[in-house]
C-alpha positions as CSV (number, residue, x, y, z in Angstrom):
1,M,0.0,-0.1,0.0
2,P,1.9,3.5,-0.8
3,R,2.6,5.7,2.2
4,V,1.2,9.3,2.3
5,K,3.2,12.1,0.9
6,I,3.1,15.5,1.7
7,D,4.7,18.0,-0.5
8,L,5.2,21.0,1.2
9,P,4.9,24.6,-0.1
10,E,8.2,26.1,-0.9
11,K,7.7,29.3,1.5
12,F,6.4,29.4,5.0
13,F,5.6,32.2,6.7
14,N,8.2,34.2,8.6
15,I,7.0,32.5,12.2
16,S,8.9,29.4,13.7
17,I,7.2,27.8,16.7
18,K,9.1,25.2,19.2
19,I,7.9,23.7,21.5
20,P,9.5,21.3,23.7
21,V,8.5,17.3,23.9
22,R,7.6,16.6,27.4
23,I,7.0,13.6,29.6
24,T,3.8,12.8,29.0
25,D,4.0,13.4,24.8
26,I,6.0,9.5,25.1
27,N,4.3,6.8,24.4
28,Y,5.1,3.1,25.3
29,G,7.1,2.7,22.5
30,D,9.6,5.2,23.9
31,H,8.9,7.9,21.3
32,V,6.5,10.8,21.1
33,G,2.7,9.2,20.5
34,N,1.0,10.0,17.1
35,D,-2.0,11.6,19.3
36,S,0.8,14.0,21.2
37,L,2.2,14.9,17.7
38,V,-1.7,16.0,16.5
39,A,-1.5,18.5,19.9
40,I,1.8,20.0,19.3
41,I,0.6,20.2,15.4
42,H,-2.5,22.1,17.2
43,E,-0.8,24.3,19.6
44,A,1.8,25.4,16.7
45,R,-1.2,26.6,15.2
46,M,-2.5,28.3,18.0
47,Q,0.2,30.1,18.5
48,F,0.7,31.2,15.0
49,L,-2.9,32.6,15.2
50,Q,-1.9,34.1,18.5
51,H,1.0,36.0,16.8
52,Y,-1.4,37.7,14.5
53,G,-4.0,38.4,17.7
54,F,-6.5,35.6,16.8
55,T,-7.2,32.5,18.5
56,E,-9.5,29.4,16.6
57,L,-12.5,30.5,18.2
58,D,-12.1,34.2,16.8
59,I,-11.3,35.8,14.0
60,E,-12.6,38.5,13.6
61,G,-15.7,36.9,15.4
62,I,-15.1,33.8,13.1
63,G,-14.4,30.5,14.4
64,L,-12.0,27.7,13.0
65,I,-13.0,24.0,12.0
66,M,-10.5,21.4,11.1
67,S,-11.9,19.4,8.2
68,D,-9.1,17.3,7.5
69,L,-5.7,16.2,8.8
70,M,-2.6,14.4,7.4
71,I,0.8,13.0,8.7
72,E,3.5,11.8,7.1
73,F,5.8,10.4,10.2
74,K,9.3,10.4,9.4
75,N,11.4,10.2,12.5
76,E,10.5,9.4,15.8
77,S,11.1,12.3,18.4
78,F,12.2,11.7,22.2
79,Y,11.5,13.4,25.4
80,K,13.5,16.7,25.9
81,D,13.3,17.1,22.0
82,I,12.3,20.9,20.7
83,I,10.3,20.2,18.1
84,E,10.6,23.2,15.4
85,I,7.4,23.8,13.4
86,K,7.3,25.8,10.4
87,I,3.8,27.0,8.8
88,G,2.8,27.2,5.1
89,R,0.3,28.3,3.0
90,G,-1.4,26.1,0.7
91,E,-4.5,26.1,-0.9
92,I,-7.2,28.9,-0.1
93,S,-10.8,28.3,-1.0
94,K,-13.4,31.4,-0.3
95,V,-14.5,29.4,3.4
96,S,-11.1,27.3,3.9
97,F,-7.6,27.1,3.9
98,E,-4.6,24.6,4.1
99,F,-1.7,24.7,6.3
100,F,1.4,22.8,5.7
101,Y,3.6,21.9,8.9
102,K,7.0,21.3,8.7
103,L,8.3,19.3,12.1
104,T,12.3,19.3,12.8
105,T,14.3,18.8,15.7
106,S,18.5,19.0,16.3
107,R,20.4,16.5,17.5
108,K,24.0,16.6,17.1
109,N,23.4,19.7,14.8
110,E,21.9,17.6,12.2
111,E,18.4,18.9,11.4
112,I,16.0,15.6,11.6
113,I,12.8,15.9,10.1
114,I,10.0,14.0,12.4
115,A,7.2,14.6,10.6
116,N,5.0,16.9,7.6
117,A,1.8,17.8,8.7
118,K,-1.2,18.9,6.1
119,T,-4.8,20.9,7.7
120,T,-7.9,22.0,5.9
121,M,-8.8,25.0,8.0
122,V,-12.6,25.7,7.4
123,C,-14.0,28.9,8.7
124,Y,-17.2,28.7,10.8
125,N,-19.9,31.1,12.5
126,Y,-20.3,28.7,15.9
127,E,-23.5,30.7,16.6
128,L,-25.1,30.4,13.2
129,K,-23.6,27.0,12.9
130,K,-22.5,27.9,9.4
131,V,-19.6,27.9,7.1
132,V,-18.8,31.0,5.9
133,P,-16.0,33.7,4.0
134,I,-12.4,33.3,5.4
135,P,-12.5,37.0,7.1
136,G,-10.7,39.7,5.9
137,K,-7.9,40.1,8.0
138,L,-6.8,36.6,7.6
139,K,-7.1,36.2,4.3
140,D,-4.3,39.2,4.1
141,I,-1.9,37.2,6.1
142,L,-2.7,34.1,4.1
143,T,-1.9,36.1,0.7
């Protein structure tokens, strides 16, 4: 069966997010569990949004919902690793956009790719319970 392959964009935003691996991120295989890697990606997205004064529930009054997630695991990550996450943008539609994530760590002065990931985020009005267009300020940042 073919493996998932994520083609990262050429350009990334000028924000680099660093998240240390906690002992609670480690699974019975003695490395970061896949569920913890999803949480690390979520935290990186939150920090990215906070950099611009947003949260996932308030971007000019609009929230976000993740409609899909894909992870291409490359290498193990271990307790005390510092995972650096770079975020890039993929396709944009009227109501959604793609984020790409490159997760790396450094060991013995060598960059190790931990994973590549992609999420599709949909703009959503939680009060009206409906999908809505991307807010103007966010669209400016994305483009």
